[in-house]
KOLVEX-942717 format. One record per residue: residue number from 1; residue in three letters; y negated, z, x negated of N, C-alpha, C, O in turn. Coordinates in pm, 1 decimal, padded with zeros to 6 digits. Each point is the difference from the previous one (the first is absolute). Example, Ala and Ser with C-alpha at 12.3 -4.5 7.8 and 13.67 -1.06 7.14 Angstrom:
<atoms>
(1; "ALA"; (00569.0; 00780.0; -01319.0); (-00119.0; 00000.0; 00089.0); (-00120.0; 00000.0; -00090.0); (00001.9; 00066.5; -00103.6)),
(2; "SER"; (-00106.9; -00138.5; 00138.6); (-00119.0; 00006.0; -00082.0); (-00109.0; 00073.0; 00077.0); (-00110.8; 00016.9; -00050.9)),
</atoms>
This chain:
<atoms>
(1; "UNK"; (-00844.6; 01489.6; -00525.0); (00099.3; -00074.6; 00094.1); (-00070.0; -00108.2; 00073.8); (-00119.4; -00002.1; 00029.8)),
(2; "UNK"; (00268.9; -00146.1; 00012.3); (-00089.6; -00099.0; -00041.0); (00130.9; -00032.6; 00126.9); (00117.7; 00010.3; -00034.7)),
(3; "UNK"; (-00153.1; -00048.7; 00178.0); (00157.0; -00066.3; 00022.7); (-00046.3; -00141.7; 00014.9); (-00109.9; -00029.7; 00046.7)),
(4; "UNK"; (00202.6; -00059.4; -00090.3); (00053.3; -00101.1; -00023.0); (00065.9; -00064.0; 00137.8); (00107.1; 00050.2; 00033.8)),
(5; "UNK"; (-00159.7; -00154.2; 00047.3); (00065.3; -00116.4; 00076.1); (00026.5; -00107.5; -00038.0); (-00100.7; -00069.6; -00012.9)),
(6; "UNK"; (00229.7; 00001.4; -00022.3); (00008.4; -00120.2; -00056.6); (00068.0; -00097.8; 00112.4); (00094.1; 00043.0; 00066.7)),
(7; "UNK"; (-00150.8; -00193.5; -00044.8); (00093.5; -00042.5; 00134.9); (00040.4; -00135.4; -00135.3); (-00052.3; -00075.0; -00082.5)),
(8; "UNK"; (00192.7; 00121.7; 00144.6); (00046.3; -00130.8; -00118.7); (00116.2; -00093.4; 00059.5); (00094.0; 00048.4; 00062.9)),
(9; "UNK"; (-00109.3; -00204.3; -00090.7); (00106.0; -00057.0; 00043.9); (00138.4; 00088.1; -00055.3); (00012.1; 00068.6; -00101.5)),
(10; "UNK"; (00099.7; -00103.5; 00225.4); (00099.0; 00046.4; 00017.8); (00052.1; 00013.6; -00149.1); (-00010.3; 00104.1; -00065.0)),
(11; "UNK"; (00064.1; -00214.3; 00021.3); (00067.9; -00051.6; -00101.2); (-00102.0; 00040.1; -00092.6); (00042.5; 00034.4; -00110.3)),
(12; "UNK"; (-00138.7; -00031.2; 00123.9); (-00042.8; 00077.0; -00114.9); (00031.1; 00175.7; -00051.9); (-00001.2; 00065.5; -00104.2)),
(13; "UNK"; (00025.1; -00046.7; 00235.8); (00042.4; 00217.4; -00012.6); (00066.8; 00015.4; -00129.0); (-00033.6; 00022.8; -00116.2)),
(14; "UNK"; (00130.1; -00041.9; 00174.8); (00112.5; 00003.9; -00176.8); (-00071.0; 00038.5; -00124.7); (-00007.9; 00111.1; -00052.4)),
(15; "UNK"; (-00050.6; -00244.4; 00009.2); (-00007.6; 00020.9; -00076.8); (-00128.4; 00052.9; -00078.7); (-00028.1; 00017.2; -00118.6)),
(16; "UNK"; (-00062.9; 00007.4; 00290.9); (-00150.4; 00068.0; -00075.1); (00041.6; 00141.3; 00001.9); (-00068.1; 00077.4; -00067.3)),
(17; "UNK"; (00197.1; -00017.2; 00152.1); (00030.4; 00143.0; 00007.5); (00065.3; 00051.6; -00181.8); (00020.2; 00115.4; -00037.9)),
(18; "UNK"; (-00002.7; -00231.1; -00034.7); (00087.5; -00002.7; -00084.1); (-00067.6; 00011.9; -00159.7); (00027.7; 00048.3; -00109.8)),
(19; "UNK"; (-00149.9; -00137.6; 00187.0); (-00078.1; 00050.1; -00135.4); (-00077.9; 00085.5; -00008.6); (-00054.7; 00031.4; -00105.7)),
(20; "UNK"; (00028.0; 00041.7; 00255.6); (-00080.0; 00119.4; 00044.3); (00054.0; 00158.9; -00075.9); (-00043.8; 00106.6; -00043.3)),
(21; "UNK"; (00157.8; -00176.4; 00063.4); (00117.4; 00146.0; -00053.1); (-00021.5; -00033.3; -00189.3); (-00007.9; 00079.6; -00093.6)),
(22; "UNK"; (00005.0; -00193.2; 00096.3); (00024.5; -00026.4; -00197.2); (-00150.2; 00061.9; -00038.2); (-00004.5; 00063.9; -00105.2)),
(23; "UNK"; (-00103.6; -00075.8; 00172.5); (-00155.7; 00048.3; -00052.1); (00039.3; 00114.4; 00049.3); (-00103.1; 00063.2; 00023.1)),
(24; "UNK"; (00200.5; 00002.9; 00008.0); (-00079.3; 00190.6; 00044.6); (00067.7; 00051.3; 00149.9); (00031.7; 00111.3; 00041.9)),
(25; "UNK"; (-00027.6; -00207.9; -00000.6); (-00120.6; 00027.9; 00221.6); (00172.1; -00014.7; 00044.3); (00010.6; -00089.6; 00083.8)),
(26; "UNK"; (00156.1; 00168.1; -00125.6); (00002.9; 00039.5; 00023.5); (00082.9; 00016.7; 00216.0); (00107.4; -00020.4; 00056.5)),
(27; "UNK"; (-00227.7; 00061.1; -00024.7); (-00065.5; 00031.9; 00146.2); (-00021.6; -00062.7; 00101.5); (-00108.1; -00058.5; -00005.1)),
(28; "UNK"; (00181.1; 00039.5; 00126.1); (-00071.2; -00127.1; 00076.6); (00136.7; -00016.2; 00145.4); (00119.1; 00011.8; 00028.7)),
(29; "UNK"; (-00281.9; -00053.3; 00029.4); (00008.8; -00042.1; 00144.1); (00051.8; -00145.8; 00058.5); (-00092.5; -00068.9; 00043.1)),
(30; "UNK"; (00164.8; 00036.5; -00038.2); (-00013.0; -00155.5; 00078.9); (00054.8; 00026.9; 00112.8); (00083.1; 00085.8; 00030.0)),
(31; "UNK"; (-00159.2; -00201.6; 00058.9); (00010.6; 00013.4; 00169.8); (-00007.0; -00136.8; -00057.4); (-00052.5; -00045.4; -00101.7)),
(32; "UNK"; (00152.7; -00029.3; 00242.1); (-00008.6; -00175.7; 00015.3); (-00072.9; 00042.0; 00078.6); (00007.2; 00113.3; 00047.7)),
(33; "UNK"; (-00134.6; -00242.7; -00006.1); (-00095.6; 00010.7; 00108.4); (-00013.1; -00079.1; 00038.5); (00097.0; -00056.2; -00050.9)),
(34; "UNK"; (-00162.7; -00053.4; 00139.3); (-00015.8; -00145.8; 00007.3); (-00220.9; -00017.1; 00041.1); (-00058.4; 00101.6; 00037.5)),
(35; "UNK"; (00004.8; -00192.0; -00049.1); (-00129.7; -00026.7; -00007.6); (-00070.2; -00132.6; 00009.8); (00058.3; -00104.2; 00029.8)),
(36; "UNK"; (-00184.9; 00113.6; -00056.2); (-00025.1; -00131.9; -00085.0); (-00142.9; 00044.3; -00019.6); (-00063.3; 00091.1; 00053.5)),
(37; "UNK"; (00019.5; -00207.6; -00172.7); (-00130.2; 00033.6; -00102.9); (-00069.1; -00152.2; 00062.8); (00021.5; -00088.2; 00083.1)),
(38; "UNK"; (-00107.4; 00125.8; -00176.6); (-00104.3; -00097.4; 00062.5); (00003.1; -00177.2; 00042.5); (-00078.0; -00085.8; 00041.4)),
(39; "UNK"; (00205.0; 00097.3; -00077.5); (00061.0; -00165.9; 00043.3); (00038.5; 00013.0; 00142.2); (00032.6; -00096.7; 00069.0)),
(40; "UNK"; (-00037.8; 00229.1; -00023.6); (00004.0; -00013.4; 00119.7); (00189.9; -00032.2; 00070.4); (00034.4; -00048.3; 00107.8)),
(41; "UNK"; (00019.8; 00081.4; -00182.4); (00161.9; -00069.3; 00025.1); (-00018.2; -00149.8; -00089.6); (-00103.0; -00043.3; -00051.7)),
(42; "UNK"; (00260.0; -00026.4; 00053.7); (00029.7; -00120.7; -00021.3); (00030.5; -00125.0; 00052.8); (00010.1; -00053.2; -00110.6)),
(43; "UNK"; (00004.0; -00002.1; 00157.5); (00006.9; -00108.6; 00097.0); (00147.8; -00110.6; -00108.0); (-00010.7; -00034.4; -00117.7)),
(44; "UNK"; (00089.8; 00015.8; 00180.0); (00144.3; -00113.0; -00025.6); (00038.7; -00018.1; 00048.4); (00078.1; 00075.0; 00058.6)),
(45; "UNK"; (-00103.2; -00243.7; -00026.6); (-00019.3; -00074.3; 00094.1); (-00041.4; 00021.4; 00081.3); (-00121.0; 00019.6; -00011.1)),
(46; "UNK"; (00206.9; 00001.1; 00218.5); (-00051.0; 00084.2; 00049.8); (00023.9; 00117.6; 00013.8); (-00061.4; 00028.9; 00102.7)),
(47; "UNK"; (00095.2; 00031.9; -00127.3); (00001.6; 00130.4; -00008.7); (-00103.3; 00085.9; -00136.2); (-00019.3; -00010.4; -00121.2)),
(48; "UNK"; (-00022.3; 00090.4; 00230.8); (-00098.7; 00112.6; -00049.0); (00032.2; 00101.3; -00013.3); (00074.9; 00054.5; 00081.1)),
(49; "UNK"; (-00129.3; 00015.5; -00207.9); (00107.8; 00177.9; -00015.9); (-00160.5; 00051.6; -00001.2); (-00082.2; -00085.9; -00032.0)),
(50; "UNK"; (00044.3; 00187.6; 00056.7); (-00086.6; 00033.4; 00071.8); (00008.7; 00187.9; -00110.8); (-00077.8; 00093.2; -00020.2)),
(51; "UNK"; (00216.9; -00128.0; -00018.6); (00044.7; 00140.4; -00051.1); (00137.8; 00006.1; -00077.3); (00122.0; 00002.4; 00015.7)),
(52; "UNK"; (-00231.5; -00001.5; -00117.4); (00101.4; -00012.5; -00212.4); (00083.3; 00129.0; -00040.4); (-00052.6; 00097.0; -00054.5)),
(53; "UNK"; (00133.0; -00101.6; 00073.4); (00065.2; 00109.5; -00082.3); (-00043.1; 00053.2; -00172.2); (-00011.3; -00077.3; -00095.2)),
(54; "UNK"; (-00002.4; 00187.3; 00092.1); (-00064.0; 00047.4; -00169.1); (00079.7; 00208.8; 00026.1); (00022.2; 00089.3; 00081.7)),
(55; "UNK"; (-00014.8; -00126.8; -00215.4); (-00008.9; 00138.1; -00018.6); (-00072.5; 00113.7; -00062.9); (-00051.2; -00020.0; -00110.2)),
(56; "UNK"; (00034.1; 00204.4; 00198.8); (-00128.2; 00066.0; -00030.2); (00056.0; 00073.7; -00114.7); (00097.0; 00074.4; 00014.4)),
(57; "UNK"; (-00190.7; -00104.1; -00197.6); (00041.2; 00118.0; -00045.5); (-00096.9; 00085.7; -00002.7); (-00122.7; -00009.0; 00001.5)),
(58; "UNK"; (00226.5; 00126.4; -00007.4); (-00149.1; 00104.2; 00046.6); (00000.6; 00125.0; -00208.8); (00072.5; 00094.3; -00031.6)),
(59; "UNK"; (-00125.0; -00126.6; -00005.8); (-00015.8; 00112.9; -00070.5); (-00137.9; 00097.6; -00057.6); (-00106.8; -00039.4; -00046.7)),
(60; "UNK"; (00168.3; 00215.0; 00076.4); (-00135.2; 00055.9; -00055.9); (00017.6; 00023.0; -00143.6); (00115.0; 00011.3; -00042.4)),
(61; "UNK"; (-00246.3; -00000.1; -00063.7); (-00050.3; -00037.7; -00109.0); (-00137.6; 00096.9; -00051.9); (-00105.9; 00021.7; 00059.0)),
(62; "UNK"; (00157.3; 00027.7; -00199.7); (-00120.0; 00068.7; -00048.7); (-00115.0; -00133.5; -00017.2); (00015.7; -00121.7; 00009.8)),
(63; "UNK"; (-00124.5; 00198.5; -00036.8); (-00119.8; -00081.1; 00005.3); (00046.2; -00040.4; -00100.2); (00050.1; -00101.6; 00048.2)),
(64; "UNK"; (-00020.3; 00096.3; -00168.8); (00000.8; -00044.3; -00116.7); (00056.8; -00118.9; 00011.1); (-00068.5; -00100.7; -00018.2)),
(65; "UNK"; (00228.9; 00090.0; 00055.9); (00047.9; -00088.0; 00015.4); (-00031.4; -00130.1; 00077.2); (00110.5; -00053.9; -00005.9)),
(66; "UNK"; (-00190.6; -00032.8; 00075.5); (-00043.8; -00014.4; 00120.7); (-00043.7; -00164.5; -00054.5); (-00011.1; -00093.9; 00078.9)),
(67; "UNK"; (-00006.3; 00084.4; -00201.1); (-00059.0; -00097.9; -00045.4); (00119.6; -00087.9; -00023.7); (00015.8; -00114.6; 00042.0)),
(68; "UNK"; (00099.1; 00215.2; -00145.8); (00151.4; -00072.3; -00025.9); (00062.5; -00040.1; 00093.7); (00060.7; -00106.9; 00005.9)),
(69; "UNK"; (-00071.2; 00203.3; 00091.0); (00135.5; -00048.5; 00144.9); (-00064.8; -00122.9; 00098.4); (00064.8; -00059.8; 00085.9)),
(70; "UNK"; (-00203.1; 00037.3; -00117.5); (-00061.3; -00113.3; 00071.3); (00058.3; -00131.4; -00061.0); (00057.8; -00098.5; 00046.1)),
(71; "UNK"; (-00099.8; 00141.6; -00175.3); (00059.9; -00134.5; -00091.1); (00126.9; -00039.2; -00012.4); (00042.2; -00113.6; -00021.3)),
(72; "UNK"; (00026.4; 00230.1; 00037.9); (00145.2; -00040.9; -00017.2); (00046.3; -00054.9; 00153.0); (00084.2; -00089.3; 00009.2)),
(73; "UNK"; (-00136.7; 00141.0; 00091.7); (-00007.6; -00104.1; 00125.7); (-00045.2; -00124.9; 00059.7); (00013.9; -00073.2; 00098.0)),
(74; "UNK"; (-00081.7; 00088.9; -00219.9); (-00067.5; -00167.5; 00086.0); (00075.4; -00105.6; -00098.7); (00053.9; -00104.7; 00036.0)),
(75; "UNK"; (-00063.9; 00164.9; -00192.2); (00154.5; -00088.4; -00039.2); (00090.8; -00000.9; -00030.1); (00053.0; -00039.6; -00103.9)),
(76; "UNK"; (00000.0; 00105.8; 00234.1); (00196.6; -00059.2; 00027.5); (-00030.0; -00011.2; 00101.3); (00107.0; -00037.1; 00048.3)),
(77; "UNK"; (-00189.2; 00040.6; 00048.6); (-00027.7; -00065.0; 00173.9); (00023.3; -00098.3; -00025.1); (00102.2; -00063.0; 00027.4)),
(78; "UNK"; (-00229.7; 00017.9; -00107.9); (-00108.7; -00143.6; 00002.2); (00176.1; -00170.2; 00020.2); (00100.6; -00008.3; -00070.5)),
(79; "UNK"; (-00136.7; -00072.0; 00172.6); (00125.0; -00060.0; -00002.4); (-00077.0; -00153.2; -00106.0); (-00119.6; -00026.4; 00012.3)),
(80; "UNK"; (00190.8; -00037.3; -00086.1); (-00048.9; -00080.1; -00022.6); (-00099.8; 00014.4; -00119.5); (-00056.8; 00108.9; -00007.8)),
(81; "UNK"; (00024.8; -00212.9; -00095.8); (-00146.0; 00004.1; -00123.5); (-00109.3; 00101.2; 00089.8); (-00029.4; 00116.1; -00028.1)),
(82; "UNK"; (-00015.2; -00189.1; 00131.9); (-00149.1; 00080.7; 00018.6); (-00006.0; 00000.0; 00113.2); (-00100.0; -00039.4; 00060.1)),
(83; "UNK"; (00237.6; 00097.1; 00014.2); (00024.1; 00145.8; 00100.0); (-00028.7; -00162.7; 00113.8); (-00046.3; -00109.9; -00030.6)),
(84; "UNK"; (00105.8; 00170.9; 00182.0); (-00006.9; -00068.5; 00113.2); (-00035.1; 00060.9; 00102.6); (00035.6; 00117.8; 00004.0)),
(85; "UNK"; (-00126.8; -00178.2; 00130.6); (-00014.5; 00056.4; 00070.6); (00110.5; 00114.3; 00079.3); (00116.0; -00041.3; -00003.9)),
(86; "UNK"; (-00131.9; 00171.1; 00071.7); (00148.6; 00082.1; 00041.6); (00034.3; 00032.2; -00116.9); (00113.2; 00048.4; 00001.4)),
(87; "UNK"; (-00165.2; -00053.3; -00118.1); (00074.8; 00121.3; -00087.5); (-00068.2; 00125.7; 00031.4); (00038.4; 00076.2; -00088.7)),
(88; "UNK"; (-00082.8; -00040.6; 00131.4); (-00009.7; 00159.1; 00029.2); (-00138.9; 00067.8; 00009.3); (-00101.2; -00062.7; 00031.3)),
(89; "UNK"; (00102.9; 00213.8; -00064.8); (-00159.4; 00017.8; -00021.6); (00017.2; 00128.5; -00028.2); (00112.7; 00041.9; 00026.4)),
(90; "UNK"; (-00203.2; 00050.3; -00080.7); (00018.5; 00157.7; -00093.6); (-00143.9; 00105.5; 00121.1); (-00080.6; -00035.0; 00086.2)),
(91; "UNK"; (00098.1; 00094.8; -00115.1); (-00079.2; 00099.4; 00114.1); (00009.6; 00128.0; -00120.3); (00097.0; 00037.9; -00065.6)),
(92; "UNK"; (-00252.5; 00014.4; 00067.4); (00050.8; 00144.4; -00062.5); (-00068.6; 00113.2; 00050.2); (-00116.2; -00040.3; -00004.7)),
(93; "UNK"; (00113.2; 00119.2; 00035.4); (-00046.2; 00136.8; 00091.9); (00033.8; 00134.7; -00074.9); (00109.7; 00050.8; -00023.0)),
(94; "UNK"; (-00252.5; -00003.3; -00011.7); (00031.6; 00154.8; -00041.0); (00109.3; 00048.2; 00076.1); (00040.0; -00069.1; 00093.6)),
(95; "UNK"; (00015.3; 00179.3; -00120.1); (00082.6; 00133.9; 00002.4); (-00055.6; 00128.7; 00031.0); (-00037.0; 00068.6; -00095.3)),
(96; "UNK"; (00022.5; -00016.5; 00230.5); (-00086.7; 00184.6; -00039.7); (00114.3; 00053.8; -00050.3); (-00018.7; 00070.1; -00099.5)),
(97; "UNK"; (00153.6; -00082.6; 00144.0); (00112.6; 00105.1; 00000.1); (00107.7; -00056.2; 00014.2); (00016.2; -00065.6; 00102.9)),
(98; "UNK"; (00125.4; 00076.2; -00233.5); (00103.1; 00002.8; 00042.3); (00094.1; 00130.7; -00015.0); (-00039.1; 00080.3; -00084.7)),
(99; "UNK"; (00132.4; -00054.4; 00139.8); (00100.3; 00129.6; 00013.6); (00095.6; -00084.9; 00028.5); (00002.1; -00105.2; 00063.9)),
(100; "UNK"; (00125.5; 00203.8; -00155.6); (00164.5; -00065.5; 00008.6); (00048.8; 00137.8; 00096.4); (-00014.6; 00122.2; 00001.0)),
(101; "UNK"; (00081.4; -00229.5; 00077.1); (00018.0; 00038.3; 00149.5); (00067.8; 00148.2; -00120.3); (-00074.0; 00097.3; -00014.3)),
(102; "UNK"; (00213.7; -00100.1; -00060.6); (00115.1; 00066.2; -00005.3); (-00063.3; 00130.3; -00082.5); (00060.6; 00099.7; -00039.3)),
(103; "UNK"; (-00147.2; -00119.9; 00031.1); (-00033.5; 00135.9; -00105.0); (-00176.2; 00037.2; -00023.5); (-00056.7; 00078.0; -00076.5)),
(104; "UNK"; (00003.0; -00178.9; 00186.6); (-00116.4; 00066.5; -00002.0); (-00135.3; -00008.7; -00037.1); (-00110.3; 00027.9; 00046.9)),
(105; "UNK"; (00188.6; -00106.3; -00209.8); (-00130.2; 00006.2; -00073.7); (-00071.3; -00137.7; 00007.7); (00023.0; -00109.4; 00051.5)),
(106; "UNK"; (-00085.4; 00145.8; -00100.0); (-00155.7; -00125.0; 00015.5); (-00047.3; -00067.2; -00115.1); (-00031.4; 00036.3; -00113.3)),
(107; "UNK"; (00034.4; -00135.4; 00168.4); (00002.5; -00108.4; -00087.3); (00106.6; -00108.1; -00027.1); (00112.9; -00001.2; 00048.9)),
(108; "UNK"; (-00169.1; -00096.3; -00140.2); (00093.1; -00079.6; -00039.3); (00121.9; 00056.0; -00039.8); (00091.7; -00072.6; -00038.4)),
</atoms>
């Protein structure tokens, strides 16, 4: 199992979730977060924004689905033809175990 954490622009969140669902990835957890990337925030005129709003999408997947889900997120979350700073990041980590609380069953 793998755990996918995708940080995307808030205005792309719904589109990413729709495309994930269309690709068979219906289960997801979404959290509104703030942060900054390599650009260290953004300056607009005299105002410096240190923390930029983002959406964090969390999905647990089977190992074989890794390339497919990454492809869906990359294609959907990118802005413009070649992408822009702040479009987001995808992190993938192994999952040792998962349990369903209501049934106690192990696995996804």
